[in-house]
C-alpha positions, 0 to 999 in steps of 0.5 A: 500500499503507498503511504504519504512518505512513498518516494513515487518513480514515473519511467518511459523506457524506449528503444529495443529490448537491449534497453528494456532490460535495462529499464526493467534492472534500473526498475528492480533497484528502486522497488528494493530501495522503497520507490513506488513505480506509478504510470502518471506524471502527475503521480511522479515526483522524479521521470526518468526517460529511458533513451534509445539514440542508434539513428536520427529518428529515435533521437528525435523521439527521445528529446521529444518524449524528454520535453513532453515528460518535463513539460508535464512533471518537471523534474526529469532525468535522462539515461539510456544510449542517447545519454553520451550525447549529454551535450544535445539533450542539454541544448534541447533541454537544459532544466535534465536533472541529470545525464547517464549514458546506458548500463550506469545503473547505479548512477541512474538510482543515485541520480534518482535519490538526489532528487527522491531520498528514498524512505529510511524505514524502507525494510526489503527483507519485508517489502518484497520485490519479486525474485525476478524483480520488475519486469515490463513485459506481459507475465508470460514472456521476458528478455533474457540478456546473456552480454552487452556491448558488441566486438564488431565495427559495422561503419553504419553503427555506433553502439559500440561507441556508446556500450562498449565491446562484448561483455559476456554474463557468466552462464549460471548467472543467466540461467539462474535467472532464467529459471526464476523467470519461468518458475514466476509463470513465463512461458516464453524466453527471448534471448538477447544480446548485440550478438548473440552467436559470440556469446562466451567469446571474451570468458574464453567459453569458461566453465561455470556451473548451474544448479551443480552442473558444469556449463560452458559459457557458449550458445550451443551450452546456454541453448541445451540448459535453457531448451531443459525449462520446458518453456518455449526459448526464442534467439535474437541478433545471431551472427550467421557464423558457423556455430549457428550450425550448432544449434539447428539440430536443437530446433529440428528435435523441438528444443527451441523455437525454430526461428532464428533473428538474423540482422543480413543488413544487405547482399551485395558483396560490395555494399557488405564491405564498405559496411564492413560486416562480419561473415560476409563472405559466407555463402549465407544462401547455402547456409540456410537451405543447409538449414532448412534441409536439417529443419524444414520449419525454420522460420528466419526474420531480418532486418536490411538497411536501402540507401547506403553509401555508394549503394547502386541500382546493381547493388539494389537488384543484387539484394531484391534477387538475393531476397526471391531466392532467400526466401526469408520469413520476416523481414524489416528494412531502414533507409540508411540513414547519416549516424552522427559519428558512424564511420560510415559518414567518412568513407568518401562513398556518394551518397543516394538520395533521399526520394531515390532511398524513398523508391527502393525502399517500397520497392524493397517493401513490396517485393518482401510483402509478395514472398511474405504472403506466399509463405503464410499461405502455404500454411492455411490448414496447417495444426500449431501451438500458439501462444495466447497474448491477448482476449476479448470479446472479438477473440484471442491474438496468439503468436506461433513459433514464427512470431516474435512479439512486437516486431511480427505477425499475430495469429487471430484465434476464434476463441474468447475461452483463454486467457494470456499465457495460454498455449492451445492448438488451432488449426489455421483458416487465412493469412495475408502478408504478415498475420494469419487466422484460426480457430481452435483444434 
């Protein structure tokens, strides 16, 4: 129960799932110290805004939200990826109380203490926080962050300058957190990082312990352990290194969801070289074919960039032909944005005009929509297991193994006698470019 003496914090979390996990960690610490988390600006004693700074549109959104929080509340602390640009933030919003960068959990909490001191009579042994911590996702799924940072130097990206080099969490810690989440009712674990395939490289795949058993800090061994927990396990941000081959049999055996989120970004060898993408010389199409031979149900989602400096019409047509051959299931596309500080700005390559970027983006989306629609049409008549996300009087909104929350499609089920977190079997009755419709079996 809230009392007049209970300090109250409002929180706005922007950006990717990795930033969401950072927000959960900060909120868990504040809850342990007796702070109440509130849902309106008016009820908060201070507001924390966790920003995104990956591309210009994300920075603009972050600045807009900071301005809104200042207008509605007045006491605002800024953290997250855009926090590395403190000068730019203060130029627009000089009244912010503090600015910290990503992963600076202690500094954020200390800044909150400065504005609104914690309750002196709070006893964390009595005022318990759930063992799994504070979560910002629905109860039935959770993001499991396995590492921070990235060892790559992709020319379009500033994440290594914001989040640093790869730092893997000990596998025992990761599995312990996963176990607590499952005990709390989580039905799906979404494994996230900047580079999931590189997990443990920095630790030289050191052996750790979980429940008294030795486990290597490596992607395959992590996945094997997670698969023993009886929940869906979904892999995100996977680079197509050879070691990815090791987890495909686990998917074929039903131990992991047959789903890979791989940010290919482009297909033209010339553009990939300019992007400094890792493993760009791999015969990626052959590897995708080999994966599908082992696990025919495999769903692959990816993201691409069009309009990268130096991209020619020939490069773009190469990408469209590659998409036709690859037959990816879920695809997102961005127009290149010259992010301040990105090495791509200094490559001396010819910029692609904005109208050409837009035209290529539209052609890309139309091309991929036709591929996605055809692949979803093939699912009509199939029986699938789905996880229910929402239920109202119209029916249920669910997801299959092929659908990650927020970014992929949905399965609309003609059923109201279910609840979020239920897993049921359905028969697919219809499909469009992104979504499926189904009836319970």
